[in-house]
C-alpha positions in Angstrom: 0.0 0.0 0.0 1.3 3.5 -0.8 2.4 5.7 2.0 0.0 8.4 0.9 -2.9 6.0 1.7 -1.9 5.5 5.4 -3.3 7.3 8.4 -0.4 8.1 10.7 -1.2 11.1 13.0 -2.9 10.6 16.3 -5.2 13.5 15.5 -6.4 11.7 12.4 -7.1 8.6 14.3 -8.9 10.6 17.0 -11.1 12.4 14.4 -12.2 9.1 12.9 -13.0 7.6 16.3 -14.8 10.7 17.6 -16.8 11.7 14.5 -16.9 8.6 12.4 -19.2 5.6 12.3 -18.3 2.0 13.0 -19.3 -1.6 12.2 -17.9 -4.8 13.6 -17.8 -8.6 13.3 -16.0 -11.1 15.5 -12.6 -10.4 14.0 -12.5 -6.7 13.1 -14.0 -3.3 13.9 -13.9 -0.7 11.1 -14.4 3.0 11.8 -14.8 5.4 8.9 -15.1 9.1 8.4 -15.9 11.0 5.2 -13.3 13.6 4.3 -13.4 15.4 1.0 -9.8 16.5 1.1 -8.7 12.8 0.8 -8.1 11.9 -2.8 -8.9 8.1 -2.6 -9.0 6.8 0.9 -6.6 6.4 3.9 -6.2 3.4 6.1 -5.0 3.1 9.7 -4.7 -0.1 11.7 -4.9 -0.5 15.4 -3.7 -3.7 17.0 -3.6 -3.7 20.8 -1.0 -5.4 23.0 -3.8 -7.6 24.2 -3.7 -9.6 20.9 0.0 -10.5 21.1 3.6 -9.3 20.9 5.0 -7.0 18.3 5.6 -9.8 15.8 2.0 -10.8 15.9 0.7 -7.2 15.8 2.9 -6.3 12.8 1.9 -9.5 11.0 -1.7 -8.6 11.3 -1.0 -5.0 10.1 0.8 -6.4 7.0 -1.9 -8.8 6.2 -4.7 -6.1 6.5 -2.7 -3.7 4.3 -2.2 -6.4 1.7 -5.9 -7.2 1.6 -6.8 -3.5 1.3 -4.3 -3.1 -1.4 -5.8 -5.9 -3.4 -9.3 -4.4 -3.0 -8.5 -0.7 -3.3 -10.5 -0.3 -6.5 -13.6 -1.7 -4.7 -13.5 0.9 -1.9 -15.4 4.2 -2.1 -13.4 7.4 -2.2 -12.9 10.3 0.2 -12.9 8.3 3.4 -10.5 7.6 6.3 -10.7 4.0 7.6 -9.4 2.6 10.9 -9.3 -1.2 11.4 -9.2 -2.5 14.9 -8.0 -6.1 15.2 -9.7 -8.4 17.6 -8.4 -11.7 19.0 -10.7 -13.7 16.7 -8.5 -12.8 13.8 -5.2 -14.1 15.1 -5.4 -17.7 13.9 -7.2 -17.1 10.7 -5.7 -18.0 7.3 -5.3 -15.2 4.7 -8.4 -16.2 2.7 -10.7 -16.2 5.8 -9.3 -12.9 7.0 -10.0 -11.4 3.5 -13.6 -12.6 3.7 -14.0 -11.2 7.2 -12.6 -7.8 6.2 -14.8 -7.7 3.0 -17.8 -8.7 5.2 -17.3 -5.8 7.6 -16.7 -3.3 4.8 -19.9 -4.6 3.0 -21.8 -4.3 6.2 -20.6 -0.7 6.5 -21.5 0.1 2.9 -17.9 1.1 2.1 -17.6 -1.1 -1.1 -18.6 0.3 -4.5 -21.7 -1.3 -6.0 -20.7 -3.6 -8.9 -22.5 -2.9 -12.1 -24.4 -5.9 -13.5 
C-alpha cells in the first residue's frame, strides 16, 4: 500500500474515532469518516498489545494492508478508515481474513456497487 494512503497522525485517528461511524464482526471493527480532502481513501490499523507481541501485531497489520491493497478499486473514495484487530482474527488463514474484512466493509456500505 502506498504511504500516501496511510493514516499516521494521532489527530487523524482521534477524528475518525470521535466523529466517524463503526461496524464490527467477531474479528475486526472498522471506523470510517468521510473527508473530502482525501483523494482516494486512507487506512489506519490499530492492534492492541492484548492480541499479542510486536511480531503478531505487525503480521496482522501487514496482512490487512495487503488485503486493502488488493481491493482498493472496490473501496469508495474520500474516506478515512481505521481497522481494529480483535483476538478472533489471530489464527485465521489469509483467505478467511480477507472474507472477514470484506464482510465488515460490505456491512458498513464502504464497497462500491458492482454494475451488472
